[in-house]
C-alpha positions, 0 to 999 in steps of 0.5 A: 620422460614418461610425458614425452614417451606418452606424447610420442606414442600418441603421435605414432597412433595418430600417424597410423590412423591417418596413414590408414584412412578409410574414407571413400570420396565419390565425384559425380551423380549416381544415375543411369548413364553417368560416370563416377570418379572415386578416391580412396586413400590407402586402397588396395583393391576396389570392386564394383559388383564383383568386377575389380576396378583399375586403381591408381597408386594415389587411390583414384578409380572410375566406374560408370553405369550403362544407359539402362542400369537400375537397382542396387550396386555394391562398391567395396574397397579393401584397404592396405590394412586388410580392412574393408568398406562397402557402399550401396549405390541405388539407381532409379530408372531414367526416362529418355526422350524420343527423337524423330528425324525425317527426310534422311537419305534412305541409304543411311537409314537402311544401308544398301546391299553394296555397302554391307561388306564395307560396314562389316569391315569397319565394324571389325576395325572398331572391334579390334580398336576397342579390344585394347580398352582397359590396357591403358593404366594412366588415369588421364581423366583425373584432370577433368573434362572439357566440352570438345567444341565451343557454342553450338546447339544440341540437336541430339541428346544421350539416350533418346530413342531415335526414329529415322524416317519412321523406322525405330532405331537404336538409342542415341549414345552421345551428344550431337552439337550443331556447329559450322563446318570447319569448327575445331574439335578438341580432345575432352581429356588427354589420352591415346588415339585408338583409331583415327578412321577415314570415310567410314559408312556411319562414322565418317571421319572420326577419332576414338580416344582412350583416357585410361581405366576403360574410359573412351570418347569418340568424335564423329563426322569430321571434315578433316582429321588432325591426329593419327592412330596411336598418337598421344593427345593432351586435353584441349588438343585439336583432333579434327574439324567439324564436318558432315561425313558418314551418317549425317544430315548436316555439319555437327559433332557427335560426341560419345562416351563409354566405360568399357561397354557401358554407354555413358552420357557425355554431360556427366563428364562435364558435370563432374566437379573434380578437385584440381589435386584429386591425387592428394585429396 
């Protein structure tokens, strides 16, 4: 009887230890401009540099580092048993390329006065759409990401300093993929369309998708859209077709990523090696 009771007690202790596992798994590379997906079983709160992160009931969360991020960042996980674990995340400064684009229409380098009112209105529309970021509590990203178009040549990389017709401009916050006009563009992950815009001065025809927990992707310069604002899409759904609308010198897709206001390298999404059952890992 004592032997049996002792084994039952040991089993209870073992189950308690398992149920309050304090293991933290991070998927991705710690680097400026990269996205990280995390998993912490039995987590109650996850904090990055004093910012509380969205947390799924399974313990899944995400965060990202801006293009210019550097130094040491602190990730703290508070578990349901009130214990906590902190991790120091050290980043090294990242170097970026310089990209020169010449013979671009001057109106796309420095917009004419008649276009300024249109640009301000479109900026307001984008700001309104992005004001919803962070409200979607469904982690659509947990199934991983796919490349939005097949094949093509990379004509613009993330973070590069752009010099247009000799005039320095803001860094390029995405990937440019040169593919033929009409090439289908797929949603890189499931989510909700925050805005499907038409004939914007810079973006042309484009789609902005919210993947939950502050993560968004944007797809610019479409010839034709295949989705509408407010629509829910699945990973791999065709959202539009490649074109050369807006500020574009030829048919291509501009694919951009943000975690809240942090500029993220799309390649970091494709390089993530997420387990298929991350919720149960």
